[in-house]
C-alpha positions in Angstrom: 0.2 -0.2 0.0 2.9 2.3 1.1 4.6 1.8 -2.5 1.5 2.8 -4.3 0.6 5.9 -2.4 4.2 7.0 -2.7 3.7 7.0 -6.3 0.7 8.6 -6.2 2.4 11.0 -4.2 5.3 11.3 -6.5 3.1 12.0 -9.6 1.1 15.2 -7.7 4.4 16.8 -7.1 5.7 16.2 -10.2 2.6 17.4 -11.8 3.1 20.5 -9.7 7.0 20.8 -10.5 6.5 20.8 -14.2 3.4 22.9 -14.5 5.2 26.6 -13.7 1.5 28.1 -14.0 0.3 25.7 -11.1 3.5 27.1 -9.2 2.6 30.8 -9.5 -0.9 30.1 -8.9 0.2 28.9 -5.8 2.4 31.7 -4.7 2.1 34.9 -6.1 -2.0 35.5 -5.9 -1.4 34.5 -1.9 1.1 37.0 -1.7 -0.8 39.8 -3.7 -4.2 38.9 -1.3 -1.8 39.1 1.9 -0.5 42.3 1.0 -4.3 43.5 -0.6 -5.8 42.4 2.9 -3.2 44.0 4.7 -3.5 47.6 3.7 -6.8 47.7 2.4 -8.8 46.0 5.0 -9.1 48.0 7.9 -11.8 49.7 10.0 -9.7 53.0 10.6 -11.0 56.1 8.9 -8.7 59.3 7.9 -9.0 62.0 6.3 -13.2 62.5 6.3 -14.0 65.4 4.4 -15.8 67.7 6.5 -17.7 71.0 5.9 -18.4 73.6 8.3 -21.3 76.2 8.6 -19.8 78.7 11.3 -22.5 80.9 12.3 -21.1 82.0 15.8 -17.6 83.4 14.6 -15.9 83.4 18.1 -13.0 82.1 19.3 -14.6 78.8 20.9 -15.6 77.8 17.8 -12.7 78.6 16.0 -11.0 76.6 18.3 -13.6 73.5 17.9 -12.8 73.4 14.2 -9.2 73.6 15.1 -9.5 70.2 16.6 -11.3 68.4 13.8 -8.4 69.4 11.8 -5.7 68.2 14.2 -6.7 64.9 14.8 -6.4 63.6 11.3 -9.3 62.1 11.1 -10.8 65.0 9.1 -10.2 67.1 6.3 -12.1 70.3 6.3 -13.3 70.9 2.6 -15.2 74.1 2.9 -15.9 76.5 5.5 -19.7 77.3 3.9 -21.2 80.4 3.8 -24.6 79.4 4.4 -26.8 76.3 4.7 -27.7 76.0 0.9 -23.7 75.9 0.0 -23.4 73.1 3.1 -25.9 71.0 1.8 -24.6 71.2 -1.6 -21.3 69.9 -0.5 -23.0 66.7 1.0 -25.2 66.4 -2.1 -22.1 66.4 -4.3 -20.0 64.1 -2.0 -18.0 67.1 -1.9 -18.0 66.5 2.0 -19.0 63.1 3.6 -19.7 65.1 7.2 -20.5 68.7 7.9 -21.0 70.6 11.2 -23.1 73.3 11.7 -22.0 75.7 15.2 -25.1 77.9 15.2 -25.4 81.7 16.9 -24.4 82.0 20.5 -22.4 78.6 20.6 -19.5 80.1 22.9 -22.2 81.9 24.9 -23.7 78.8 25.8 -20.4 77.4 26.5 -19.0 80.2 29.0 -22.5 80.2 30.8 -22.1 76.5 31.6 -24.7 75.7 29.6 -25.5 72.6 26.3 -23.4 74.0 23.7 -25.5 73.0 21.0 -23.7 71.2 17.4 -25.5 69.9 14.5 -23.6 67.2 12.8 -24.8 66.1 9.4 -23.6 63.0 8.0 -23.9 61.3 4.7 -25.3 57.8 5.7 -24.5 56.4 1.6 -21.6 54.0 3.7 -22.7 53.6 6.5 -19.6 52.1 8.2 -17.7 55.2 7.5 -20.8 57.4 8.8 -21.1 55.1 12.1 -17.0 55.5 12.5 -17.1 59.1 11.6 -19.7 59.8 14.5 -17.7 58.0 16.9 -14.5 60.4 16.2 -17.0 63.0 16.3 -18.2 62.1 19.8 -14.4 61.9 21.2 -13.0 65.1 19.4 -16.1 67.1 21.2 -15.3 65.6 24.5 -11.6 66.5 24.3 -12.8 70.0 22.8 -15.1 70.2 26.6 -12.1 68.9 28.9 -9.6 71.5 27.0 -12.2 74.4 27.4 -12.5 73.4 31.1 -9.0 73.6 31.7 -8.7 76.9 30.1 -11.4 78.2 31.8 -10.5 77.3 35.1 -6.9 76.5 35.3 -5.2 74.8 38.1 -3.1 77.4 39.6 -5.9 79.8 39.9 -7.9 77.3 42.5 -11.4 79.2 41.7 -12.9 76.2 40.3 -15.5 74.8 42.7 -15.0 71.1 43.9 -17.3 68.5 41.8 -17.3 64.3 41.9 -16.1 63.4 38.5 -15.6 59.8 37.1 -12.3 59.6 34.9 -13.0 56.5 32.2 -9.3 55.2 31.2 -9.2 52.9 28.3 -6.9 50.0 28.7 -7.0 47.3 25.5 -5.8 44.4 26.1 -3.6 42.4 23.4 -3.7 45.3 20.9 -3.2 48.1 23.1 -3.2 50.6 20.0 -5.9 49.1 18.1 -4.3 48.3 15.2 -6.3 46.6 12.9 -4.4 44.9 11.2 -3.5 42.8 14.3 -7.3 41.8 13.6 -7.0 40.9 10.0 -3.9 39.2 9.1 -4.5 36.5 11.3 -7.8 36.0 9.9 -6.3 36.2 6.1 -4.1 33.1 7.2 -7.6 31.1 7.3 -9.5 32.6 4.8 -7.0 32.3 2.1 -5.9 28.6 3.3 -9.4 27.4 2.9 -9.7 29.1 -0.4 -6.6 27.8 -1.6 -6.9 24.1 -0.5 -10.4 23.7 -1.4 -10.1 24.7 -5.1 -6.8 22.9 -5.3 -8.5 19.8 -4.0 -11.4 20.2 -6.0 -10.0 20.9 -9.2 -7.0 18.4 -9.1 -9.5 15.3 -9.4 -12.0 16.7 -11.3 -8.8 17.8 -13.9 -8.3 14.1 -13.7 -11.9 12.9 -14.5 -12.0 15.7 -17.4 -9.1 14.7 -19.0 -9.8 10.8 -18.7 -6.4 9.8 -16.3 -8.9 9.0 -13.9 -10.4 6.0 -15.5 -7.0 4.6 -16.1 -5.9 5.1 -12.5 -8.5 3.2 -11.3 -8.0 0.0 -13.8 -4.4 0.3 -12.3 -3.4 -1.9 -8.9 -4.2 1.3 -6.9 -7.0 1.4 -4.4 -9.7 4.2 -4.3 -8.4 4.8 -0.5 -4.7 5.3 -1.7 -5.6 7.4 -4.6 -8.0 9.5 -2.0 -4.7 10.0 0.1 -2.6 10.4 -3.2 -4.5 13.4 -4.1 -5.0 14.9 -0.3 -2.0 14.6 1.1 -0.2 17.0 -1.3 -2.7 19.7 -1.0 -2.3 19.2 3.0 1.1 20.1 3.2 1.1 22.7 0.7 -2.2 24.4 3.4 0.7 23.8 5.7 3.3 26.0 3.4 0.7 28.4 2.9 -0.1 29.0 6.7 3.7 28.9 7.4 4.0 31.8 4.5 1.4 34.1 5.4 1.9 33.9 9.1 5.4 35.1 7.8 4.6 37.7 5.8 2.4 39.4 8.4 5.1 39.0 11.3 8.1 40.4 8.7 6.2 42.9 6.7 3.3 44.0 8.7 4.7 43.5 12.1 1.9 41.4 13.8 3.2 40.1 16.9 2.9 36.3 17.1 3.5 35.4 21.1 1.8 32.0 21.3 3.0 28.3 20.6 3.6 27.2 17.0 2.8 23.8 17.9 -0.8 24.7 19.0 -1.0 26.8 15.7 0.2 23.6 13.6 -2.5 21.0 15.3 -5.2 24.1 14.8 -4.2 24.4 11.1 -3.9 20.3 10.7 -7.5 20.1 12.1 -9.1 22.6 9.6 -7.3 21.5 6.6 -8.8 17.9 7.3 -12.0 20.0 7.1 -11.3 22.0 4.0 -10.2 18.3 2.5 -12.8 17.4 2.7 -15.1 20.3 1.6 -12.8 19.8 -1.7 -13.5 16.4 -2.1 -17.1 16.9 -1.8 -17.2 19.5 -4.5 -15.4 17.0 -7.0 -18.2 14.5 -6.4 -20.9 16.9 -7.4 -18.8 18.2 -10.2 -17.9 16.6 -14.0 -16.2 19.7 -15.2 -13.4 22.2 -14.3 -16.5 24.5 -14.9 -18.6 23.0 -12.7 -15.9 23.1 -10.3 -15.4 26.7 -9.7 -18.9 27.4 -9.9 -19.4 25.7 -6.7 -16.5 27.0 -5.2 -17.5 30.4 -5.5 -21.0 29.3 -4.3 -19.5 27.8 -1.5 -16.4 30.0 -0.2 -18.1 33.0 -0.1 -21.1 32.1 2.2 -18.3 30.4 4.7 -16.2 33.7 4.5 -19.0 35.9 5.5 -20.3 33.3 7.6 -16.7 33.0 9.7 -16.9 36.1 11.5 -13.5 37.5 9.8 -15.1 40.9 8.7 -18.7 40.4 10.2 -19.3 39.8 14.1 -21.6 36.8 14.5 -23.0 38.1 17.3 -24.9 40.7 15.3 -26.4 38.1 13.0 -29.8 36.6 13.3 -29.8 33.8 15.5 -30.7 31.2 12.0 -27.2 32.2 10.9 -25.6 32.0 14.3 -26.6 28.7 14.5 -25.4 28.2 10.7 -22.0 29.2 11.4 -21.6 26.7 13.8 -21.0 24.1 10.8 -18.4 26.5 9.1 -14.8 25.3 10.3 -13.6 28.5 9.5 -15.0 30.1 12.9 -13.4 28.0 15.0 -10.0 28.2 13.0 -10.1 31.9 13.1 -10.4 32.1 17.2 -7.6 29.8 17.5 -5.4 31.9 14.9 -6.2 35.0 16.7 -6.0 33.7 20.4 -2.4 32.0 19.3 -1.2 35.1 17.6 -1.9 37.7 20.3 -3.0 35.9 23.3 -0.4 32.9 23.7 -3.1 30.5 24.7 -2.9 27.0 24.9 -5.0 23.6 24.5 -6.9 24.1 27.7 -8.7 27.1 26.3 -9.1 26.3 22.7 -10.2 22.7 23.3 -13.6 23.8 22.3 -12.4 24.9 18.5 -10.2 22.1 18.0 -12.9 19.5 18.9 -15.6 21.5 17.0 -12.8 21.1 13.8 -11.9 17.7 14.6 -15.4 16.8 14.6 -16.3 18.7 11.4 -13.5 17.5 9.2 -14.3 13.6 10.5 -17.9 14.4 9.3 -16.9 16.4 5.8 -14.2 13.7 5.5 -16.2 10.6 5.8 -19.1 12.0 3.5 -16.5 12.9 0.8 -14.6 9.7 0.6 -18.0 8.0 0.5 -19.5 9.9 -2.3 -16.0 9.4 -4.2 -16.2 5.4 -3.9 -19.6 5.7 -4.8 -18.9 7.6 -7.9 -15.8 6.3 -9.0 -18.0 2.7 -8.6 
């Protein structure tokens, strides 16, 4: 058995070696996607176009506008002279956010009363709008704090005593809230899934399409040996993909890796078993590479969306949250981010390992049974 399996493995690796385009597809697109995700996938918003309508024309109103400009989050594109001009800035897309400082702003502020500030946000891009509103709240809070310090300097000692609660944020595991620390570990799992599933499905379908599958089946090689010969190389390629993307994330994007590599290896191995099962299952439903491509596209997108990579699972409807329980990528992303940033081990991650192992066994079992039936 092992001799025949060794021949199958040598055949697969020789095919990869001879096909230079296949080697290109295995490495270059993977690296390009890591770079694209690393630089483009971010929840941070900078230089949001801001229009200002200042009806107060006071030192306090100008100070507030300078707070917006100084953060780098907003870029003042227009000091509108009227509400009509401000509306035009929003309608034309020249400004995504507008603030209206009403007359009497400084008077209300210095009298200790609530000073009204109107904020207009273009909600076309809801994600940017929500993030921009969060920035506005932070900037206004900082402005208010600075105004209090200027009005009641510590040396004056004239400010009345007050009981205050100071909120001090202390993020754990990602002190600077760098989005790349969140996205890059997710990219490891996502790209590995895409690569392994498509490679497994296309390799088996290609054998059937060009007619070599029948030739192999009339040889002494048994179906289980053929299946192992087709999946083991892609299992090793999947491990290489995990190592490559991890190296790029740590070396190029400086994402810390503080966990145990053995925990990462164990999680990746269980995840790859599930991915191989999915790829093999796709091959049993496909007769041509075009069919395999369509099924691959149909399957990968929902797995990506329901994995928690970019969209929080807790925010999904209950029925969708239940569906995510059958997605191995969901569990692998938890393992990746926990190992990368938290250095947790098997004692904490055993539920994820158990879920991936169970899903992998089920998918491989169903796929092997269907594949053996299709060969017969």
